C-alpha positions as CSV (number, residue, x, y, z in Angstrom):
1,X,-73.5,81.0,73.0
2,X,-73.7,84.7,74.1
3,X,-76.5,86.9,73.8
4,X,-76.5,89.3,70.9
5,X,-76.8,93.3,71.8
6,X,-80.4,93.0,70.3
7,X,-81.2,89.9,72.7
8,X,-79.8,92.1,75.7
9,X,-82.0,95.1,74.8
10,X,-85.4,92.9,74.2
11,X,-84.4,91.2,77.7
12,X,-84.3,94.8,79.4
13,X,-87.5,95.9,77.5
14,X,-89.4,92.7,78.5
15,X,-88.3,92.8,82.0
16,X,-89.0,96.5,82.5
17,X,-92.7,95.8,81.1
18,X,-93.3,92.6,82.9
19,X,-92.7,94.4,86.0
20,X,-95.0,97.2,85.1
21,X,-97.9,94.8,84.2
22,X,-97.4,92.7,87.2
23,X,-97.4,95.3,89.7
24,X,-100.8,96.5,88.0
25,X,-99.3,99.8,86.6
26,X,-100.2,98.7,83.2
27,X,-103.7,97.4,83.5
28,X,-105.3,94.7,81.5
29,X,-106.3,95.9,78.3
30,X,-103.6,98.7,77.9
31,X,-102.2,98.9,74.8
32,X,-98.5,98.5,74.2
33,X,-97.4,100.5,71.1
34,X,-94.5,99.7,69.6
35,X,-93.6,103.3,68.6
36,X,-93.9,104.4,72.2
37,X,-91.6,101.6,73.7
38,X,-89.0,102.0,71.1
39,X,-88.7,105.6,71.9
40,X,-88.8,105.2,75.6
41,X,-86.1,102.3,75.5
42,X,-84.0,104.1,72.6
43,X,-84.3,101.0,70.8
44,X,-85.3,100.2,67.3
45,X,-88.6,97.9,66.7
46,X,-86.8,94.8,66.2
47,X,-86.2,94.2,69.7
48,X,-89.5,95.6,71.0
49,X,-91.2,93.1,68.8
50,X,-89.0,90.3,70.3
51,X,-89.9,91.5,73.9
52,X,-93.6,91.6,73.0
53,X,-93.3,88.1,71.8
54,X,-91.9,87.3,75.1
55,X,-94.1,88.9,77.1
56,X,-97.0,87.0,75.2
57,X,-95.1,83.6,75.9
58,X,-95.5,84.7,79.6
59,X,-99.0,85.4,79.4
60,X,-98.5,88.9,80.0
61,X,-99.7,90.3,76.5
62,X,-101.9,89.1,73.9
63,X,-101.7,90.1,70.0
64,X,-104.9,90.7,68.0
65,X,-105.7,91.2,64.6
66,X,-106.2,94.9,64.0
67,X,-106.0,95.6,67.4
68,X,-102.0,95.3,68.3
69,X,-100.7,94.1,71.3
70,X,-102.3,94.5,74.7
71,X,-101.8,93.9,78.5
72,X,-103.4,90.5,78.9
73,X,-106.4,90.1,81.2
74,X,-107.2,87.3,83.5
75,X,-110.2,85.3,84.7
76,X,-111.0,83.3,87.9
77,X,-110.1,80.1,85.8
78,X,-106.7,81.5,85.4
79,X,-106.1,82.4,89.0
80,X,-107.6,78.7,90.0
81,X,-105.2,76.9,87.2
82,X,-102.2,79.0,88.6
83,X,-102.8,78.2,92.1
84,X,-103.1,74.4,91.2
85,X,-100.1,74.2,89.0
86,X,-98.3,75.8,91.8
87,X,-99.1,73.8,94.4
88,X,-98.4,70.5,92.4
89,X,-95.1,71.8,91.5
90,X,-94.5,73.5,95.0
91,X,-95.0,70.4,96.9
92,X,-92.5,68.3,94.6
93,X,-89.7,70.8,95.2
94,X,-90.5,70.7,98.8
95,X,-89.9,66.9,98.9
96,X,-86.9,67.2,97.1
97,X,-85.2,70.1,99.2
98,X,-86.5,68.6,102.6
99,X,-83.2,66.9,103.3
100,X,-80.7,70.0,102.5
101,X,-82.9,72.5,104.8
102,X,-80.6,73.5,107.6
103,X,-81.8,75.0,111.0
104,X,-80.4,78.5,109.4
105,X,-82.6,78.4,106.1
106,X,-85.6,77.4,108.4
107,X,-85.0,80.6,110.9
108,X,-84.4,82.7,107.4
109,X,-87.9,81.6,106.6
110,X,-89.2,82.2,109.7
111,X,-88.1,85.5,109.5
112,X,-89.7,86.2,105.8
113,X,-93.0,85.3,107.7
114,X,-92.4,87.9,110.3
115,X,-91.2,90.3,107.8
116,X,-94.5,89.6,105.8
117,X,-96.6,90.2,109.2
118,X,-94.7,93.4,109.5
119,X,-95.3,94.5,106.0
120,X,-96.8,98.1,105.4
121,X,-98.3,97.2,101.8
122,X,-99.2,94.5,99.6
123,X,-95.9,95.1,97.8
124,X,-93.7,94.5,100.8
125,X,-96.0,91.5,101.9
126,X,-95.8,89.4,98.7
127,X,-91.9,90.0,98.5
128,X,-91.8,88.6,102.0
129,X,-94.0,85.8,101.2
130,X,-92.1,84.9,97.8
131,X,-89.1,84.8,100.0
132,X,-90.5,82.3,102.3
133,X,-91.5,79.9,99.6
134,X,-88.1,80.5,97.8
135,X,-86.2,79.9,100.8
136,X,-87.7,76.6,101.5
137,X,-87.9,75.4,97.6
138,X,-84.2,76.2,96.3
139,X,-82.4,73.7,98.0
140,X,-84.3,71.1,95.7
141,X,-81.7,71.7,93.2
142,X,-83.8,71.4,90.4
143,X,-83.3,74.4,88.2
144,X,-86.2,74.1,85.8
145,X,-88.8,73.1,88.3
146,X,-87.8,76.6,90.1
147,X,-87.8,78.6,87.0
148,X,-91.6,77.2,86.3
149,X,-92.4,77.9,90.1
150,X,-90.7,81.3,89.5
151,X,-93.0,82.3,86.6
152,X,-96.0,81.2,88.6
153,X,-95.4,83.3,91.4
154,X,-95.1,86.1,89.1
155,X,-98.6,85.6,87.7
156,X,-99.8,84.8,91.4
157,X,-98.6,88.5,92.4
158,X,-100.4,89.8,89.5
159,X,-103.6,88.5,90.9
160,X,-102.6,89.6,94.2
161,X,-102.2,93.2,93.2
162,X,-105.1,93.7,91.0
163,X,-107.4,92.1,93.6
164,X,-106.3,93.5,97.0
165,X,-104.6,97.1,96.6
166,X,-107.3,98.9,98.5
167,X,-108.6,96.7,101.0
168,X,-105.3,94.7,101.8
169,X,-103.9,94.4,105.4
170,X,-101.2,92.2,106.7
171,X,-102.2,88.6,107.6
172,X,-100.9,86.5,110.5
173,X,-99.7,83.5,108.7
174,X,-100.2,80.2,110.4
175,X,-99.8,78.1,107.8
176,X,-96.1,79.3,107.0
177,X,-95.4,78.3,110.9
178,X,-97.1,75.1,111.0
179,X,-94.9,74.1,107.7
180,X,-92.0,75.2,109.6
181,X,-92.7,73.4,112.7
182,X,-93.5,70.1,110.4
183,X,-90.2,70.6,108.7
184,X,-88.3,70.9,112.1
185,X,-90.1,67.7,113.4
186,X,-89.0,65.8,110.1
187,X,-92.5,65.7,109.3
188,X,-92.2,66.3,105.6
189,X,-95.2,64.7,104.0
190,X,-97.3,66.8,106.8
191,X,-95.3,70.0,105.7
192,X,-96.1,69.3,102.3
193,X,-99.7,68.7,102.8
194,X,-100.0,72.1,104.5
195,X,-98.2,73.9,101.8
196,X,-100.8,72.2,98.9
197,X,-103.7,73.2,101.1
198,X,-102.4,76.8,101.7
199,X,-101.6,77.3,98.0
200,X,-104.9,76.0,96.8
201,X,-106.9,78.0,99.6
202,X,-105.2,81.2,98.3
203,X,-106.3,80.2,94.5
204,X,-110.4,80.9,95.2
205,X,-109.7,84.0,97.7
206,X,-107.7,85.6,94.3
207,X,-110.3,84.6,92.0
208,X,-113.1,86.9,93.5
209,X,-111.0,89.9,92.3
210,X,-111.1,88.4,88.3
211,X,-113.3,89.1,85.9
212,X,-115.9,86.3,84.7
213,X,-114.6,84.5,81.5
214,X,-116.5,86.1,78.7
215,X,-118.4,83.7,76.7
216,X,-116.7,82.5,73.1
217,X,-117.9,83.8,70.2
């Protein structure tokens, strides 16, 4: 079944707004106005509403009675949850990908780590970091798993951009190199353990950038 023109427009609107939310251009709490979005994209309200529903499904927007649709906020608990989910799913993907990891893939992953260490800003670093993880996990040949991991990476990127835009500096990533060394030596479970620790360590660090959860009313 092919997408209708309306579906295609909704996809384009959703993708554009998601990119602006993840990058921090649209801050948590920002109202998403149907009229403004429809005008900006030259679209009717129908695909705009569909785009808003997709953003809600991705956890990037919330719809509130009498307040309309707004960019979703996040809490320290959200950051930790995403880190724990990423750790579990990426370890699963790595175990399944390991038999198909070639020397060329491992070298490309190492170059991605070097690119991250040369990155001039947090956005360039995040792109290189995501490339490292993607290169190692894609050979698992589990598309649903990879799609879920991709969504979690987008959430992680949003937390990162909100938390470290002002104080960020390029790190030296010893964990990435330790993962690669273990994989080259055939020690898959050691690589998986380092990956698990690596992702979980980033969770509490990012959580410091998140506001505390407001008590339920």
